[in-house]
N, C-alpha and C positions, 0 to 999 in steps of 0.2 A: 603412643609412647608414654611411659611413666615418668614421673618427676625425677626418679633416680637415673633413668636412662639419659634424660636430657642433661642432668647434672654431670654425669660421667663424660658425655660427649663434650660438654663445655670445658671441663677440666683438661681433657686431653687435647682439645683444640687450642686451648690457651698454652699448653705445654709446647705444642707445635709452633705456635707464634713465638714463644720465648726462644726456642731452639733455632728459629730462623735467623736470629741475630748472631749466631756463631758463624764466623767467616768461612765460606766454602773453600775447599781445597781447589786450587787452580791447576789445570793440566793443559799444557800447550797443545793446540790443535791447528797446525798450519793449513790443513785442508779447508778449515772453516774461517780462516783469516782471524783467529782469535784463540780463545781457550775454552775448555770444558770444565764444568764445576762438579765437585762431589759435595752435595748439600747434606749436612748431618740431619737437618729437619726432615728432608724428603725420605731418607733411608729409615728414619725412626718410625715411619708409617708401618713397617713390617711388625714392629712391636705392638702397635695399636691393634692390628689384626689378631695377634696372638692373645692379648689380654682381653679386649673388648668383643672379639668375634668379628665376622666379616661385615656385618651391617653397621653396628655401632662404631667399629673401627674405621670403616670407610667413611661414615658420616663425620667422625671426628677429624679425620685427615682432610676431608673436603672443606669443612668449615675452617680448620686451622690454616690450610693453604690459602683459602679465600681471604681470611682476615689478614694473614701475613702479606699477601699481595696488595690488599686495599690500604693497609696502614704503612706500607713502605714505598709509597710513591705511585702505585698502580701503573707500573711500567707495562706498555703494550707487549713487550717481549716475553713477559712471564704469563700473560693472560691465557694463551692457548694450552699451557701446560699445568693449569691449576688442578685438573682432574688426575694427573699422573700419580700423586701420592695416594689418592683414593683407590685406584686400581691395585696399587701395591698392598694396601691393607685388606682390600676385599679378597684378593686371590690368596694371600697368605692366610687370612682367616678361614676361607673355604677349606683349605687343605687341613689346617690344624683342627678345625671343628668338624672334620669327617664329612665334608661335602666336596670332595676333590673333583667330582664330575662337573659341578658348576664352575669350579675354578678353571678346569681344562676347557670348558665350553666358552667361558668369557675370554680367556686368553686366545683361544683359537679363532673366535669371532673377530677380534681385533686384527689378527694376522691375515685373515681372509679378506676383510674389508680393505686392508692396505694394498692388496693386489689390484684393486680396482680404482685406486686414487689417481688423480691427474699426474702425479710425479712419476709414476711407473707405467702409465698407459701410453701406447699400447704395450701390453705385457709381452707380446711376441717379439718386440724389439728391445725391451728393457728388462728382460727376465733376469739378466745378470745383476742388475741393480736390486731387484726384489730379492734375489738370492743372497746378496751381500747383507741386506738388512735382516732377513728372516732366518738365516742359517742357524744362528745361535738361539733364536726364539723357538725354532722347531725342536732343537735339542732340549730347550727348557720345557716345552709342552710335553715332550716325551718323558721328562723326568718326573712329572707330577704324580703319575700312578705309582711308580716304584717308591718314591719318597713317601707317599701316603701309606702304602702297604708296609714299608719299613718302619714308619713312625708308630704303627700299631704294636710293634714288637720291641721297640727300643725303650730303654730306661732314661729318664731325664738326666740322671746323673752321668750318663755316658752319651748324651745326645748332642754333643758339640757339632758333629758332622751333620746331624739332622737339621739343626737350627741354621747352620751355615747354608745348607741347600735351600731351606725355606726362605732365608734372606735373599739368596741369589734369585730364586723364582720370583719373589715379590718385586725386587728391584728391576728384574727383566720386564715384568709387566708394566712398571713405571716407564721404562724405556720404550716399550712397545707403543704405549699411548703417545709418548713424545714423538716417535717416528711417524705415527699415524697422523697426528695433528699437523706436523711439519710438512706433510706431503700434499697439502691443499694450497692452491695459489693465494688464497686470502691470507695465509700465514707466511709462507716462504717469500712471497712477493709483496703482498699488501703490508705486512708488518715488518719483515726483515729486509725487504728490498732486494732479494736474491732472484736471479733467473735460474732456469732449469739446469744450466751448466754447473752452477755452484751447488745446487741441490744434489745433483747426481754425484758430484765429487765428494760431498759430505756423506752421502749414503755409501759410496764405495769405500770410504775411509772407516766406516763404522765397525767392520769386523776387526780392525786393528786397534780400536780405541775402547769401544763400549764393553766388550766382555771383560776386559781387565778391570775397568772401573767397577763393574757389577761384582766382581770377585772381591775387590777391596771393600765395597759396601757390605757384602755378605759377611765378611770377616768381622766387621764392626757390629752387625746385627748379632752374630754368634756370641761375641764377647759380652754383649748386653743381655741376650736372651737366656743363656745357660744359667747364670746365678739368679736372674729374675724369676724364671719359670720354676726353678727349684724352690725358691722361696714361696711362690704363690701356689704351688701344687697343694691341693687339699683345702685351700681357703675359698672364701666366697668372692675373692677378687677376680678369679677367672669367671667370665660372665656366664658361661653355660657349662653344665657338668658334662655334656656329651662331646668331649674332646679327646684327643689322642692320649693325653696323660691320664685321664680318668679311666679310659678303656684299659690302659696298661695296668693301672692300679687294681682294677677289678680282677684282671687275670692273675696278677701277682698274689692278691689276697686269696683267690680261689686255690692257687697252687700251695700256699702256706697251710690252708685249712685241710688240704688232702694229706699232708705229711703225717700227722698223728694217726690218721686212719690207715695209712699204708704201713706204718711202723708198728701198729698195735698188734 
């Protein structure tokens, strides 16, 4: 790694830490006996993937979430989910930087591993629990290819829906890691003190809670990403040139250059 890469990761990790002080939005979740939180710092990991790319963005999100956890009391409840923002940035970056196959593979691997975790085993008896957790994740995985193909054709000036979907996919990846981590006894029982009855109730409630939360988070990502990426297009701030915006720019320039030849 170069000194510039290290500096960029440090700056964005520090940004994550600062944003972690913004109070999360609390949503009642009776099935969990408490509330669910929408963390602004966690959803901003999508922006990290867009600006820094999948690897630097994931690194910045990981270090930022680790530092935020370490300097805010090192609560055991947050420890299993430190990697969640990292997967958000990683998969968002994969899609934006034209490596959507790796994004689909990473997301799909987490979903498959979830099927073999203690919380849903044996699957023949608990298939409906696995379905409740994964139905929206399966839809999200299916969205990756069309979003990537559409992104190659869209203009950033009209790309609000594109960045909305990218934010949705990234935050769904965040949630997929959270569900995966929570499905192991060391987490749901050892840290939270829940038995399988409570875990199953939480998973069965997830189709009615999490998709709505991810849509809200995606809307926030869209509001930030549209003007930001419009400003950064064509600058050296986008870490790699081989992204969806530069591909569109090349196609648009080629089309412009052909106009005089066609009209001559």
